[in-house]
TIKOLFI-604477 format. One record per residue (C-alpha): x, y, z. Coordinates in steps of 0.05 Angstrom, whole numbers, plus 5000, padded with zeros to 4 digits. Each point is the difference from the previous one (the first is absolute). Layout:
BEGIN
XYZ/...
This chain:
BEGIN
500050005000/502950674979/500450585049/494450354962/495549395003/501549925074/498350735014/493549934961/498149385040/501650355065/495450584981/494449524982/501149615065/499650645041/493450174966/497249315016/502150065073/496450675004/493849664970/500449445051/501050505056/493350314980/496749385028/502050205070/493450355011/493649805035/496449774937/503549634943/498649444951/503949375021/498949664934/503150574961/505950045049/501549264986/499150084925/504750605000/505149595039/500149454948/499950494942/505850395028/504249375008/498649774929/501250704973/506650145036/503149315010/502049464951/494049555013/494149784958/494449855050/498150095073/495349725052/498050165072/498049565058/497250295066/498049685065/492750025020/496950095069/501649275016/507350074980/499049594936/503150234935/495350224944/501350244929/497950734992/503050224934/503949754939/502550384940/497949464950/496849314997/506749635003/501850345065/493149875027/500649254987/506849985035/497450385060/494049535007/504549404993/504450245057/493850075044/497449324981/506649635012/502150465058/506950054970/503850484954/504550605004/494650505020/497449535055/507149925026/501250764997/493950115045/501649435047/507350195009/499050754991/505950044953/501450084926/500149374958/504250064936/499749454948/504150244941/499249344962/493749605015/502449404961/506349955043/497850285068/492649835003/500249275019/497350145070/493450214969/498849474946/492850184982/501450744998/506549924961/496749564947/494150494992/504550614998/504549694947/494049794959/497450725003/506650254971/503150295063/507349885016/500950395065/495850215059/501150485057/495650045063/500050585049/496550015068/495050565012/501850205070/499650545052/504949925058/498749295026/493449904963/500249654932/493250064966/501349734931/504849904943/501650314932/502049524945/503850234938/500949554940/505150064944/500649634934/507650045002/504449705054/504350615013/499550185073/497550675023/506050365029/500350245072/497550704981/493949724964/498449545059/500650595047/495250404957/494949434998/500449915076/499350745012/493850044955/497049405037/501550325067/496850674981/493849654973/499549605065/500250645041/494450274956/495849385012/501150005075/499650745013/494550265045/503050395057/494049985045/499449245002/504249475033/504649664950/497049315008/493050264988/502450404941/503349384970/493749585004/495350544973/504350274943/502549334974/493049715002/497550614962/505449884948/497949284992/492650174995/501450554949/504149544957/494249504997/495250544974/505250244949/500949304974/492449944993/499850674964/505449774951/495649404984/494050444987/503950454953/502949404963/493049714990/496250654989/504750334951/504149434972/506250315030/506049535009/500849835074/507150275003/497550694977/494250075049/503950265060/503050554959/493150224977/497450015072/505850415024/499650494941/492550115013/501350115075/505550524986/496050374947/494050065046/504150115064/496949435038/503049415036/501749394960/496349575051/493750434993/500149924924/500949245007/494249965049/495550414953/501849544942/498049395039/494050285040/496650154953/504049884936/497550594959/506450405013/503749494958/497450344936/502650675024/506849725017/500749714931/497050604963/504550515034/506349604989/505150214948/504649504965/505850215045/496049855064/500449264988/507449984984/
């Protein structure tokens, strides 16, 4: 990376940190925070896909977001088998770096086979933590087996940490109560968003991988929460037509 490219990335990273810092207010959209976290990592780091797991009120890991269908399948597989780099990152509260899945992934046979079949060569998992509380994990997938360097890993961990603070923030509440309420809200919101994506796909014939971008674009254009738009699409579904009709070709990219 040339000095000019590095400077440009630093400027973009600073802007993303400012955007994430804006979540440290009383009212924010958890789903959009998590989507921005994944998007920032894919945009600034040498990775091709991302996924997020969070703990629910019972302490069980749940999938809350994935950047594409391949990442979603791998996240769900880790939950089903209770093994994989993201699961280990949460359990051990430390980064898990697998620069070459074919060589280093033998400890997770089901995950390694599925990741390789999906075209991924490397995976990096970062705990989402605040002090001694680990509330989830960020998974980054790459189609090439060149390891993220120490600076890239530091950036990914810092982004995950800032997003975690945003999720857990609520100064007037005890941290344990905050953890249960905000994480459960994130999980519930993600369910409604997944349902809304299905409605858009069926109602407008939109490819499933484009539906989230349409929901987000509509929310931003109309200055409403992404979760509110998703709820309106599902209950009742008439908003689906508005989401599709207002979209421009770039919204779904």
